[in-house]
N, CA, C and O atoms as a DFTB+ gen file, in Angstrom:
804 C
 N C O
     1  1     142.884     -98.381     212.428
     2  2     142.649     -96.932     212.174
     3  2     141.453     -96.500     213.009
     4  3     140.416     -97.164     213.017
     5  1     141.606     -95.373     213.716
     6  2     140.510     -94.862     214.546
     7  2     139.505     -94.144     213.665
     8  3     139.867     -93.393     212.759
     9  1     138.278     -94.383     213.943
    10  2     137.200     -93.734     213.144
    11  2     136.395     -92.832     214.035
    12  3     135.893     -93.253     215.077
    13  1     136.272     -91.588     213.625
    14  2     135.513     -90.584     214.382
    15  2     134.139     -90.467     213.749
    16  3     134.030     -90.106     212.577
    17  1     133.100     -90.763     214.492
    18  2     131.757     -90.714     213.897
    19  2     131.337     -89.313     213.478
    20  3     130.456     -89.161     212.632
    21  1     131.980     -88.242     214.082
    22  2     131.590     -86.876     213.715
    23  2     132.197     -86.434     212.406
    24  3     131.734     -85.489     211.766
    25  1     133.269     -87.154     212.013
    26  2     133.943     -86.733     210.795
    27  2     133.065     -86.861     209.566
    28  3     133.252     -86.164     208.569
    29  1     132.119     -87.751     209.657
    30  2     131.215     -87.920     208.522
    31  2     130.213     -86.785     208.410
    32  3     129.615     -86.584     207.353
    33  1     130.024     -86.032     209.509
    34  2     129.062     -84.917     209.483
    35  2     129.662     -83.662     208.854
    36  3     128.934     -82.865     208.263
    37  1     130.962     -83.476     208.968
    38  2     131.627     -82.264     208.466
    39  2     132.735     -82.660     207.520
    40  3     133.804     -83.109     207.933
    41  1     132.467     -82.490     206.284
    42  2     133.477     -82.812     205.263
    43  2     134.416     -81.639     205.094
    44  3     134.192     -80.560     205.644
    45  1     135.462     -81.857     204.335
    46  2     136.397     -80.750     204.046
    47  2     135.701     -79.625     203.309
    48  3     136.011     -78.451     203.514
    49  1     134.766     -79.983     202.456
    50  2     134.014     -78.939     201.709
    51  2     133.186     -78.077     202.630
    52  3     133.077     -76.867     202.430
    53  1     132.591     -78.704     203.656
    54  2     131.815     -77.910     204.609
    55  2     132.699     -76.918     205.345
    56  3     132.352     -75.754     205.540
    57  1     133.856     -77.429     205.745
    58  2     134.762     -76.528     206.482
    59  2     135.235     -75.373     205.599
    60  3     135.355     -74.236     206.055
    61  1     135.497     -75.679     204.348
    62  2     135.934     -74.610     203.429
    63  2     134.845     -73.563     203.242
    64  3     135.101     -72.358     203.233
    65  1     133.614     -74.067     203.093
    66  2     132.498     -73.125     202.917
    67  2     132.304     -72.272     204.166
    68  3     131.960     -71.094     204.080
    69  1     132.531     -72.889     205.336
    70  2     132.411     -72.134     206.575
    71  2     133.443     -71.023     206.673
    72  3     133.147     -69.918     207.129
    73  1     134.655     -71.333     206.239
    74  2     135.718     -70.322     206.249
    75  2     135.396     -69.187     205.262
    76  3     135.604     -68.006     205.538
    77  1     134.880     -69.608     204.104
    78  2     134.509     -68.585     203.096
    79  2     133.378     -67.711     203.635
    80  3     133.375     -66.499     203.420
    81  1     132.417     -68.319     204.334
    82  2     131.315     -67.546     204.894
    83  2     131.765     -66.545     205.926
    84  3     131.269     -65.419     205.968
    85  1     132.717     -66.956     206.771
    86  2     133.262     -66.022     207.782
    87  2     134.009     -64.884     207.093
    88  3     133.893     -63.723     207.486
    89  1     134.775     -65.230     206.061
    90  2     135.505     -64.194     205.321
    91  2     134.553     -63.207     204.662
    92  3     134.775     -61.997     204.680
    93  1     133.491     -63.747     204.081
    94  2     132.494     -62.860     203.446
    95  2     131.840     -61.935     204.465
    96  3     131.596     -60.759     204.197
    97  1     131.560     -62.496     205.644
    98  2     130.959     -61.675     206.717
    99  2     131.889     -60.549     207.144
   100  3     131.452     -59.418     207.355
   101  1     133.177     -60.866     207.269
   102  2     134.154     -59.846     207.652
   103  2     134.223     -58.743     206.606
   104  3     134.255     -57.556     206.933
   105  1     134.244     -59.163     205.311
   106  2     134.275     -58.178     204.233
   107  2     133.020     -57.318     204.256
   108  3     133.091     -56.103     204.066
   109  1     131.858     -57.952     204.492
   110  2     130.602     -57.206     204.543
   111  2     130.605     -56.184     205.662
   112  3     130.198     -55.038     205.470
   113  1     131.076     -56.612     206.856
   114  2     131.148     -55.682     207.993
   115  2     132.080     -54.521     207.660
   116  3     131.775     -53.367     207.959
   117  1     133.218     -54.835     207.038
   118  2     134.162     -53.780     206.663
   119  2     133.530     -52.805     205.684
   120  3     133.728     -51.596     205.798
   121  1     132.767     -53.323     204.715
   122  2     132.102     -52.457     203.758
   123  2     131.065     -51.584     204.426
   124  3     130.917     -50.413     204.077
   125  1     130.342     -52.144     205.390
   126  2     129.344     -51.338     206.129
   127  2     130.030     -50.212     206.891
   128  3     129.557     -49.075     206.897
   129  1     131.157     -50.541     207.538
   130  2     131.891     -49.516     208.291
   131  2     132.402     -48.413     207.367
   132  3     132.297     -47.228     207.682
   133  1     132.956     -48.817     206.226
   134  2     133.464     -47.836     205.268
   135  2     132.326     -46.959     204.772
   136  3     132.478     -45.741     204.675
   137  1     131.182     -47.571     204.457
   138  2     130.026     -46.800     204.002
   139  2     129.534     -45.826     205.061
   140  3     129.150     -44.698     204.751
   141  1     129.551     -46.276     206.327
   142  2     129.102     -45.393     207.412
   143  2     130.046     -44.207     207.563
   144  3     129.613     -43.068     207.742
   145  1     131.349     -44.496     207.488
   146  2     132.340     -43.404     207.589
   147  2     132.179     -42.426     206.434
   148  3     132.216     -41.209     206.620
   149  1     131.998     -42.986     205.223
   150  2     131.819     -42.138     204.040
   151  2     130.572     -41.283     204.168
   152  3     130.575     -40.102     203.821
   153  1     129.495     -41.899     204.675
   154  2     128.241     -41.149     204.854
   155  2     128.451     -39.998     205.846
   156  3     127.957     -38.890     205.639
   157  1     129.193     -40.280     206.925
   158  2     129.464     -39.238     207.912
   159  2     130.253     -38.092     207.316
   160  3     129.977     -36.924     207.590
   161  1     131.257     -38.440     206.483
   162  2     132.054     -37.414     205.817
   163  2     131.183     -36.576     204.900
   164  3     131.292     -35.351     204.874
   165  1     130.304     -37.252     204.136
   166  2     129.419     -36.530     203.229
   167  2     128.474     -35.592     203.971
   168  3     128.234     -34.465     203.539
   169  1     127.942     -36.070     205.091
   170  2     127.045     -35.228     205.888
   171  2     127.772     -34.003     206.419
   172  3     127.254     -32.887     206.368
   173  1     128.998     -34.227     206.937
   174  2     129.787     -33.109     207.458
   175  2     130.121     -32.129     206.347
   176  3     130.032     -30.914     206.525
   177  1     130.509     -32.678     205.188
   178  2     130.849     -31.817     204.052
   179  2     129.641     -31.016     203.589
   180  3     129.750     -29.824     203.303
   181  1     128.480     -31.682     203.515
   182  2     127.268     -30.989     203.092
   183  2     126.912     -29.884     204.076
   184  3     126.513     -28.792     203.673
   185  1     127.056     -30.169     205.370
   186  2     126.772     -29.146     206.376
   187  2     127.713     -27.967     206.258
   188  3     127.288     -26.819     206.386
   189  1     128.997     -28.237     206.014
   190  2     129.990     -27.171     205.859
   191  2     129.679     -26.341     204.621
   192  3     129.739     -25.113     204.661
   193  1     129.343     -27.021     203.506
   194  2     129.030     -26.307     202.267
   195  2     127.782     -25.442     202.422
   196  3     127.714     -24.323     201.912
   197  1     126.800     -25.984     203.134
   198  2     125.568     -25.212     203.367
   199  2     125.868     -23.968     204.199
   200  3     125.384     -22.876     203.901
   201  1     126.683     -24.150     205.258
   202  2     127.039     -23.020     206.111
   203  2     127.822     -21.981     205.328
   204  3     127.589     -20.780     205.470
   205  1     128.763     -22.453     204.490
   206  2     129.541     -21.520     203.669
   207  2     128.668     -20.784     202.684
   208  3     128.845     -19.588     202.451
   209  1     127.708     -21.513     202.095
   210  2     126.793     -20.893     201.126
   211  2     125.937     -19.827     201.803
   212  3     125.723     -18.745     201.258
   213  1     125.448     -20.154     203.005
   214  2     124.628     -19.187     203.749
   215  2     125.441     -17.959     204.102
   216  3     124.951     -16.834     203.999
   217  1     126.694     -18.169     204.521
   218  2     127.548     -17.033     204.874
   219  2     127.840     -16.170     203.659
   220  3     127.783     -14.942     203.722
   221  1     128.161     -16.849     202.523
   222  2     128.426     -16.100     201.288
   223  2     127.189     -15.341     200.849
   224  3     127.275     -14.194     200.409
   225  1     126.030     -15.991     200.973
   226  2     124.792     -15.328     200.595
   227  2     124.519     -14.105     201.432
   228  3     124.086     -13.075     200.916
   229  1     124.776     -14.215     202.755
   230  2     124.571     -13.079     203.651
   231  2     125.533     -11.950     203.304
   232  3     125.145     -10.781     203.299
   233  1     126.806     -12.299     203.009
   234  2     127.785     -11.283     202.644
   235  2     127.383     -10.598     201.338
   236  3     127.544      -9.386     201.194
   237  1     126.859     -11.375     200.388
   238  2     126.422     -10.786     199.126
   239  2     125.230      -9.856     199.335
   240  3     125.138      -8.791     198.724
   241  1     124.322     -10.282     200.210
   242  2     123.153      -9.440     200.529
   243  2     123.601      -8.142     201.173
   244  3     123.120      -7.068     200.810
   245  1     124.534      -8.234     202.144
   246  2     125.015      -7.042     202.829
   247  2     125.709      -6.084     201.848
   248  3     125.599      -4.864     201.970
   249  1     126.425      -6.664     200.872
   250  2     127.134      -5.839     199.899
   251  2     126.185      -5.068     199.017
   252  3     126.591      -4.111     198.357
   253  1     124.912      -5.471     198.992
   254  2     123.918      -4.781     198.196
   255  2     123.069      -3.853     199.053
   256  3     122.774      -2.730     198.643
   257  1     122.675      -4.309     200.235
   258  2     121.704      -3.561     201.054
   259  2     122.345      -2.604     202.044
   260  3     121.764      -1.565     202.355
   261  1     123.554      -2.937     202.558
   262  2     124.152      -2.117     203.600
   263  2     124.867      -0.912     203.024
   264  3     126.073      -0.752     203.209
   265  1     124.134      -0.071     202.334
   266  2     124.749       1.067     201.662
   267  2     124.062       2.365     202.058
   268  3     123.013       2.365     202.701
   269  1     124.672       3.455     201.664
   270  2     124.159       4.788     201.941
   271  2     123.457       5.354     200.716
   272  3     123.712       4.938     199.586
   273  1     122.579       6.301     200.958
   274  2     121.967       7.070     199.894
   275  2     122.174       8.546     200.198
   276  3     122.049       8.978     201.344
   277  1     122.490       9.309     199.167
   278  2     122.654      10.758     199.317
   279  2     121.350      11.445     198.953
   280  3     120.858      11.303     197.834
   281  1     120.786      12.196     199.904
   282  2     119.532      12.902     199.634
   283  2     119.803      14.225     198.929
   284  3     119.035      14.629     198.056
   285  1     120.875      14.894     199.295
   286  2     121.293      16.122     198.596
   287  2     122.810      16.178     198.530
   288  3     123.507      15.704     199.427
   289  1     123.309      16.769     197.446
   290  2     124.754      16.992     197.301
   291  2     124.960      18.412     196.832
   292  3     124.515      18.783     195.746
   293  1     125.616      19.190     197.624
   294  2     125.883      20.608     197.280
   295  2     127.381      20.879     197.453
   296  3     128.126      20.065     197.998
   297  1     127.782      22.029     196.978
   298  2     129.186      22.415     197.119
   299  2     129.319      23.927     197.249
   300  3     128.454      24.692     196.821
   301  1     130.424      24.326     197.852
   302  2     130.721      25.739     198.020
   303  2     131.789      26.152     197.017
   304  3     132.884      25.590     196.989
   305  1     131.458      27.136     196.200
   306  2     132.371      27.633     195.184
   307  2     132.988      28.929     195.656
   308  3     132.287      29.858     196.057
   309  1     134.320      28.983     195.605
   310  2     135.054      30.202     195.957
   311  2     136.048      30.496     194.848
   312  3     136.821      29.631     194.436
   313  1     136.013      31.728     194.376
   314  2     136.894      32.138     193.280
   315  2     136.790      31.166     192.091
   316  3     137.791      30.752     191.505
   317  1     135.560      30.828     191.769
   318  2     135.244      29.977     190.616
   319  2     135.740      28.556     190.736
   320  3     135.785      27.839     189.737
   321  1     136.117      28.123     191.935
   322  2     136.571      26.755     192.142
   323  2     135.840      26.128     193.332
   324  3     135.494      26.818     194.292
   325  1     135.617      24.844     193.260
   326  2     134.912      24.114     194.321
   327  2     135.837      23.962     195.541
   328  3     136.916      23.380     195.436
   329  1     135.405      24.489     196.694
   330  2     136.231      24.422     197.910
   331  2     135.684      23.460     198.945
   332  3     136.392      23.099     199.885
   333  1     134.431      23.035     198.791
   334  2     133.829      22.131     199.780
   335  2     132.710      21.310     199.119
   336  3     131.934      21.819     198.310
   337  1     132.658      20.040     199.489
   338  2     131.571      19.155     199.057
   339  2     130.745      18.763     200.263
   340  3     131.295      18.316     201.269
   341  1     129.438      18.923     200.180
   342  2     128.567      18.635     201.312
   343  2     127.475      17.643     200.860
   344  3     126.721      17.901     199.922
   345  1     127.423      16.501     201.566
   346  2     126.461      15.458     201.244
   347  2     125.597      15.145     202.460
   348  3     126.115      14.916     203.553
   349  1     124.281      15.135     202.268
   350  2     123.377      14.652     203.317
   351  2     123.062      13.203     202.980
   352  3     122.566      12.903     201.894
   353  1     123.357      12.296     203.928
   354  2     123.211      10.873     203.638
   355  2     122.267      10.192     204.635
   356  3     122.085      10.651     205.763
   357  1     121.687       9.105     204.191
   358  2     120.862       8.235     205.023
   359  2     121.178       6.797     204.644
   360  3     121.823       6.544     203.626
   361  1     120.724       5.852     205.466
   362  2     120.914       4.452     205.108
   363  2     119.859       4.043     204.104
   364  3     118.737       4.548     204.137
   365  1     120.211       3.127     203.206
   366  2     119.255       2.695     202.182
   367  2     118.150       1.831     202.796
   368  3     118.303       1.309     203.900
   369  1     117.063       1.688     202.087
   370  2     115.953       0.867     202.560
   371  2     116.393      -0.563     202.770
   372  3     117.054      -1.142     201.908
   373  1     116.037      -1.138     203.900
   374  2     116.389      -2.519     204.213
   375  2     117.744      -2.690     204.885
   376  3     118.106      -3.797     205.284
   377  1     118.492      -1.604     205.014
   378  2     119.822      -1.701     205.621
   379  2     119.721      -1.702     207.140
   380  3     118.838      -1.074     207.723
   381  1     120.649      -2.426     207.769
   382  2     120.763      -2.363     209.221
   383  2     121.516      -1.083     209.591
   384  3     121.830      -0.269     208.723
   385  1     121.801      -0.915     210.877
   386  2     122.517       0.284     211.334
   387  2     123.884       0.373     210.648
   388  3     124.623      -0.607     210.555
   389  1     124.191       1.572     210.175
   390  2     125.484       1.807     209.494
   391  2     126.287       2.806     210.326
   392  3     125.764       3.836     210.752
   393  1     127.550       2.491     210.550
   394  2     128.461       3.367     211.293
   395  2     129.422       4.024     210.302
   396  3     130.212       3.342     209.650
   397  1     129.349       5.341     210.195
   398  2     130.214       6.044     209.238
   399  2     131.682       5.997     209.624
   400  3     132.552       6.283     208.801
   401  1     131.965       5.635     210.882
   402  2     133.371       5.487     211.281
   403  2     134.053       4.367     210.498
   404  3     135.274       4.364     210.340
   405  1     133.259       3.424     210.014
   406  2     133.801       2.298     209.287
   407  2     133.739       2.510     207.776
   408  3     134.039       1.597     207.005
   409  1     133.354       3.699     207.357
   410  2     133.214       3.965     205.923
   411  2     134.455       4.638     205.370
   412  3     135.232       5.249     206.104
   413  1     134.623       4.517     204.078
   414  2     135.691       5.234     203.368
   415  2     135.082       5.920     202.161
   416  3     134.049       5.493     201.645
   417  1     135.729       6.985     201.716
   418  2     135.232       7.756     200.574
   419  2     136.348       7.887     199.544
   420  3     137.433       8.381     199.852
   421  1     136.080       7.448     198.334
   422  2     137.044       7.586     197.259
   423  2     136.614       8.742     196.356
   424  3     135.471       8.810     195.904
   425  1     137.554       9.640     196.110
   426  2     137.312      10.798     195.242
   427  2     138.084      10.574     193.936
   428  3     139.303      10.405     193.943
   429  1     137.364      10.575     192.836
   430  2     137.991      10.324     191.539
   431  2     137.616      11.440     190.564
   432  3     136.436      11.707     190.338
   433  1     138.617      12.077     189.999
   434  2     138.395      13.088     188.973
   435  2     139.421      12.865     187.873
   436  3     140.203      11.916     187.923
   437  1     139.412      13.733     186.896
   438  2     140.374      13.601     185.793
   439  2     141.812      13.729     186.279
   440  3     142.727      13.136     185.707
   441  1     142.004      14.518     187.348
   442  2     143.361      14.786     187.826
   443  2     143.692      14.131     189.159
   444  3     144.822      14.266     189.628
   445  1     142.759      13.430     189.786
   446  2     143.031      12.918     191.136
   447  2     142.285      11.603     191.386
   448  3     141.242      11.332     190.792
   449  1     142.852      10.809     192.278
   450  2     142.209       9.577     192.743
   451  2     142.686       9.391     194.193
   452  3     143.777       8.881     194.447
   453  1     141.845       9.815     195.120
   454  2     142.228       9.779     196.526
   455  2     141.154       9.063     197.341
   456  3     139.961       9.187     197.063
   457  1     141.597       8.305     198.362
   458  2     140.692       7.609     199.259
   459  2     140.803       8.190     200.662
   460  3     141.891       8.256     201.235
   461  1     139.683       8.602     201.199
   462  2     139.623       9.204     202.538
   463  2     139.112       8.177     203.523
   464  3     138.036       7.610     203.334
   465  1     139.882       7.932     204.581
   466  2     139.453       7.044     205.641
   467  2     138.865       7.873     206.793
   468  3     138.839       9.102     206.746
   469  1     138.397       7.166     207.820
   470  2     137.833       7.855     208.995
   471  2     138.848       8.838     209.541
   472  3     140.017       8.501     209.724
   473  1     138.397      10.055     209.799
   474  2     139.287      11.102     210.291
   475  2     139.691      12.083     209.215
   476  3     140.180      13.173     209.511
   477  1     139.484      11.697     207.947
   478  2     139.864      12.572     206.840
   479  2     138.662      13.272     206.228
   480  3     138.812      14.035     205.274
   481  1     137.496      13.028     206.750
   482  2     136.300      13.767     206.347
   483  2     135.516      14.109     207.605
   484  3     135.620      13.398     208.605
   485  1     134.743      15.170     207.577
   486  2     133.998      15.607     208.749
   487  2     132.527      15.210     208.627
   488  3     131.946      15.188     207.542
   489  1     131.951      14.897     209.792
   490  2     130.554      14.492     209.832
   491  2     129.817      15.427     210.783
   492  3     130.307      15.739     211.868
   493  1     128.637      15.868     210.365
   494  2     127.824      16.788     211.153
   495  2     126.414      16.205     211.317
   496  3     125.910      15.489     210.452
   497  1     125.800      16.537     212.455
   498  2     124.402      16.173     212.622
   499  2     123.494      17.256     212.035
   500  3     122.425      16.949     211.509
   501  1     123.908      18.505     212.123
   502  2     123.232      19.629     211.462
   503  2     124.284      20.528     210.889
   504  3     125.478      20.276     211.049
   505  1     123.859      21.576     210.221
   506  2     124.830      22.492     209.604
   507  2     125.748      23.130     210.649
   508  3     126.914      23.406     210.366
   509  1     125.225      23.364     211.856
   510  2     125.994      24.080     212.853
   511  2     126.484      23.204     214.009
   512  3     127.169      23.692     214.908
   513  1     126.148      21.952     213.989
   514  2     126.496      21.054     215.092
   515  2     127.482      19.995     214.605
   516  3     127.078      18.929     214.139
   517  1     128.754      20.289     214.716
   518  2     129.757      19.348     214.231
   519  2     129.926      18.179     215.184
   520  3     129.798      18.329     216.399
   521  1     130.214      17.021     214.625
   522  2     130.508      15.851     215.420
   523  2     132.002      15.545     215.311
   524  3     132.429      14.396     215.412
   525  1     132.763      16.584     215.106
   526  2     134.200      16.486     214.932
   527  2     134.524      15.614     213.722
   528  3     133.788      15.611     212.735
   529  1     135.629      14.875     213.806
   530  2     135.995      14.053     212.668
   531  2     135.657      12.588     212.966
   532  3     135.350      12.230     214.103
   533  1     135.715      11.777     211.961
   534  2     135.315      10.382     212.111
   535  2     136.245       9.578     212.974
   536  3     135.933       8.437     213.314
   537  1     137.396      10.143     213.347
   538  2     138.342       9.413     214.218
   539  2     138.064       9.664     215.684
   540  3     138.706       9.057     216.542
   541  1     137.125      10.541     215.995
   542  2     136.789      10.848     217.385
   543  2     136.012       9.702     217.993
   544  3     134.884       9.452     217.569
   545  1     136.572       8.978     218.987
   546  2     135.903       7.798     219.527
   547  2     134.648       8.099     220.318
   548  3     133.852       7.198     220.583
   549  1     134.458       9.360     220.703
   550  2     133.286       9.704     221.519
   551  2     132.090      10.128     220.676
   552  3     130.997      10.334     221.204
   553  1     132.290      10.257     219.392
   554  2     131.214      10.781     218.550
   555  2     130.331       9.672     218.030
   556  3     130.755       8.524     217.902
   557  1     129.086      10.034     217.731
   558  2     128.102       9.064     217.222
   559  2     127.965       9.254     215.715
   560  3     127.607      10.336     215.249
   561  1     128.247       8.211     214.968
   562  2     128.144       8.278     213.511
   563  2     127.178       7.232     212.990
   564  3     127.300       6.764     211.858
   565  1     126.215       6.870     213.827
   566  2     125.318       5.773     213.455
   567  2     124.080       6.295     212.707
   568  3     123.461       7.283     213.101
   569  1     123.750       5.603     211.628
   570  2     122.483       5.809     210.937
   571  2     121.660       4.565     211.205
   572  3     121.885       3.507     210.617
   573  1     120.689       4.719     212.118
   574  2     119.905       3.566     212.577
   575  2     118.500       3.524     211.988
   576  3     118.059       2.494     211.478
   577  1     117.805       4.651     212.066
   578  2     116.429       4.712     211.596
   579  2     116.323       5.279     210.196
   580  3     117.260       5.897     209.691
   581  1     115.171       5.062     209.571
   582  2     114.953       5.567     208.212
   583  2     114.982       7.095     208.166
   584  3     115.263       7.690     207.126
   585  1     114.685       7.724     209.318
   586  2     114.629       9.183     209.357
   587  2     115.986       9.799     209.704
   588  3     116.133      11.018     209.622
   589  1     116.973       9.002     210.084
   590  2     118.284       9.520     210.491
   591  2     119.023      10.124     209.298
   592  3     119.016       9.574     208.197
   593  1     119.659      11.268     209.546
   594  2     120.460      11.917     208.523
   595  2     121.792      12.370     209.135
   596  3     121.844      12.781     210.294
   597  1     122.847      12.291     208.355
   598  2     124.128      12.876     208.749
   599  2     124.688      13.630     207.551
   600  3     124.382      13.323     206.399
   601  1     125.506      14.611     207.849
   602  2     126.092      15.449     206.812
   603  2     127.579      15.172     206.738
   604  3     128.283      15.247     207.745
   605  1     128.054      14.856     205.554
   606  2     129.483      14.624     205.310
   607  2     130.035      15.824     204.550
   608  3     129.477      16.238     203.534
   609  1     131.132      16.374     205.051
   610  2     131.771      17.491     204.364
   611  2     133.218      17.140     204.031
   612  3     133.953      16.594     204.853
   613  1     133.601      17.471     202.800
   614  2     134.969      17.232     202.337
   615  2     135.516      18.559     201.823
   616  3     134.943      19.171     200.922
   617  1     136.618      18.991     202.398
   618  2     137.268      20.236     201.940
   619  2     138.209      19.914     200.784
   620  3     138.913      18.905     200.806
   621  1     138.214      20.771     199.789
   622  2     139.069      20.559     198.616
   623  2     139.934      21.799     198.404
   624  3     139.544      22.918     198.739
   625  1     141.111      21.569     197.842
   626  2     142.010      22.679     197.578
   627  2     143.405      22.412     198.150
   628  3     143.622      21.400     198.816
   629  1     144.310      23.284     197.899
   630  2     145.683      23.119     198.355
   631  2     145.760      22.987     199.879
   632  3     145.242      23.832     200.608
   633  1     146.405      21.930     200.347
   634  2     146.553      21.705     201.776
   635  2     145.375      21.016     202.420
   636  3     145.416      20.738     203.619
   637  1     144.311      20.725     201.661
   638  2     143.127      20.067     202.209
   639  2     143.219      18.550     201.995
   640  3     144.149      18.062     201.353
   641  1     142.250      17.817     202.535
   642  2     142.272      16.356     202.391
   643  2     142.200      15.941     200.929
   644  3     142.802      14.942     200.534
   645  1     141.468      16.702     200.127
   646  2     141.467      16.504     198.679
   647  2     141.996      17.768     198.064
   648  3     141.344      18.812     198.118
   649  1     143.185      17.687     197.471
   650  2     143.818      18.899     196.946
   651  2     143.280      19.291     195.565
   652  3     143.466      20.423     195.118
   653  1     142.627      18.367     194.913
   654  2     142.062      18.655     193.596
   655  2     140.896      19.623     193.757
   656  3     140.076      19.470     194.663
   657  1     140.824      20.616     192.880
   658  2     139.730      21.585     192.899
   659  2     139.073      21.626     191.529
   660  3     139.731      21.843     190.511
   661  1     137.765      21.414     191.525
   662  2     137.033      21.435     190.255
   663  2     136.632      22.839     189.886
   664  3     136.279      23.648     190.744
   665  1     136.690      23.125     188.590
   666  2     136.211      24.396     188.068
   667  2     134.882      24.169     187.374
   668  3     134.396      23.039     187.310
   669  1     134.287      25.243     186.851
   670  2     132.997      25.131     186.189
   671  2     132.980      24.114     185.080
   672  3     133.862      24.119     184.221
   673  1     131.976      23.225     185.081
   674  2     131.845      22.194     184.059
   675  2     132.603      20.913     184.329
   676  3     132.368      19.914     183.650
   677  1     133.497      20.906     185.288
   678  2     134.287      19.699     185.596
   679  2     133.512      18.749     186.494
   680  3     132.640      19.163     187.258
   681  1     133.847      17.464     186.390
   682  2     133.105      16.437     187.119
   683  2     134.036      15.580     187.969
   684  3     135.250      15.554     187.769
   685  1     133.425      14.878     188.929
   686  2     134.148      13.924     189.771
   687  2     133.175      12.858     190.249
   688  3     131.959      13.050     190.214
   689  1     133.718      11.743     190.691
   690  2     132.903      10.644     191.230
   691  2     133.309      10.399     192.673
   692  3     134.495      10.341     192.996
   693  1     132.311      10.256     193.538
   694  2     132.541       9.920     194.936
   695  2     131.989       8.514     195.157
   696  3     130.846       8.219     194.809
   697  1     132.828       7.646     195.747
   698  2     132.412       6.288     196.067
   699  2     132.490       6.109     197.591
   700  3     133.577       6.084     198.168
   701  1     131.319       5.986     198.229
   702  2     131.261       5.799     199.677
   703  2     131.062       4.312     199.935
   704  3     130.051       3.734     199.534
   705  1     132.031       3.696     200.605
   706  2     131.983       2.257     200.869
   707  2     131.835       2.024     202.372
   708  3     132.619       2.534     203.171
   709  1     130.809       1.239     202.747
   710  2     130.576       0.924     204.161
   711  2     131.373      -0.301     204.564
   712  3     132.063      -0.901     203.739
   713  1     131.278      -0.678     205.850
   714  2     132.055      -1.808     206.370
   715  2     131.705      -3.108     205.667
   716  3     132.547      -4.001     205.574
   717  1     130.482      -3.234     205.170
   718  2     130.057      -4.476     204.506
   719  2     130.604      -4.603     203.087
   720  3     130.514      -5.668     202.476
   721  1     131.174      -3.512     202.564
   722  2     131.649      -3.520     201.204
   723  2     130.681      -2.920     200.209
   724  3     130.990      -2.826     199.021
   725  1     129.501      -2.509     200.683
   726  2     128.514      -1.889     199.801
   727  2     128.990      -0.500     199.421
   728  3     129.449       0.259     200.274
   729  1     128.883      -0.169     198.150
   730  2     129.421       1.094     197.643
   731  2     128.311       1.925     197.012
   732  3     127.498       1.424     196.237
   733  1     128.300       3.214     197.367
   734  2     127.383       4.170     196.770
   735  2     128.155       5.087     195.840
   736  3     129.134       5.703     196.261
   737  1     127.742       5.192     194.593
   738  2     128.395       6.062     193.608
   739  2     127.642       7.388     193.497
   740  3     126.425       7.407     193.311
   741  1     128.362       8.473     193.609
   742  2     127.760       9.799     193.517
   743  2     128.552      10.599     192.469
   744  3     129.761      10.785     192.599
   745  1     127.865      11.053     191.461
   746  2     128.495      11.867     190.417
   747  2     128.215      13.340     190.699
   748  3     127.072      13.730     190.939
   749  1     129.268      14.151     190.669
   750  2     129.083      15.596     190.897
   751  2     129.648      16.377     189.697
   752  3     130.585      15.944     189.026
   753  1     129.051      17.514     189.467
   754  2     129.519      18.414     188.406
   755  2     129.317      19.855     188.846
   756  3     128.238      20.242     189.296
   757  1     130.371      20.633     188.707
   758  2     130.293      22.056     189.070
   759  2     129.591      22.793     187.927
   760  3     129.971      22.633     186.768
   761  1     128.570      23.597     188.242
   762  2     127.872      24.335     187.208
   763  2     128.810      25.255     186.434
   764  3     129.838      25.702     186.944
   765  1     128.435      25.519     185.216
   766  2     129.233      26.440     184.391
   767  2     128.299      27.514     183.820
   768  3     127.342      27.179     183.123
   769  1     128.555      28.781     184.098
   770  2     129.705      29.284     184.871
   771  2     129.577      28.997     186.358
   772  3     128.473      28.866     186.885
   773  1     130.726      28.902     187.030
   774  2     130.748      28.632     188.466
   775  2     130.621      29.943     189.228
   776  3     131.514      30.790     189.178
   777  1     129.502      30.104     189.935
   778  2     129.246      31.309     190.713
   779  2     129.561      31.056     192.158
   780  3     129.186      30.017     192.701
   781  1     130.257      32.005     192.811
   782  2     130.638      31.822     194.208
   783  2     129.409      31.605     195.083
   784  3     128.364      32.218     194.869
   785  1     129.550      30.723     196.073
   786  2     128.482      30.404     196.991
   787  2     128.090      28.938     196.898
   788  3     128.660      28.190     196.103
   789  1     127.118      28.524     197.706
   790  2     126.692      27.135     197.686
   791  2     125.787      26.866     196.478
   792  3     124.916      27.667     196.139
   793  1     126.016      25.744     195.859
   794  2     125.257      25.369     194.676
   795  2     125.054      23.865     194.633
   796  3     125.834      23.110     195.212
   797  1     124.019      23.438     193.957
   798  2     123.756      22.000     193.821
   799  2     124.750      21.398     192.830
   800  3     125.022      21.980     191.780
   801  1     125.279      20.245     193.169
   802  2     126.273      19.595     192.288
   803  2     125.631      18.422     191.538
   804  3     126.300      17.751     190.752
């Protein structure tokens, strides 16, 4: 029988332990790789969630700050009925530039619920200087500075954009919504008795 002097140095148990050690090393490397991949996924997910949260936060902020304020609201009464609503508006404190072309106005009363889009209400820079309608692409409807003012006029009555006409003592709500989704609520009431001419609402 041939005898190998090296065989005494490496028993079957040593070889088995060596195989187990290699297997353990492979499992360890696999676990490290899985952990690294999982960490990468978590980092990417955290970054996405943070970005989404920041975007949602900005949208929520815009929905609060990017709104209009009405400095005065008056109306023209003819034959004891409201024929025109006139609002002087500015951007609220902290708001960025607001474009009225992107705004909508909802008129709500006991008898009506109508939404006016651009082109269905008129915008003026002064009482006598019309900027045409909000659908005119050449007109400027921007409220940029704190001192900027624009006048919104809505005609009411048969054949007008709002056919509902308020009489003395009757009320309505106007909701002006900007592009950001911020909404300004304006409550109006026709004085009673309703006297012909312009009056505060």
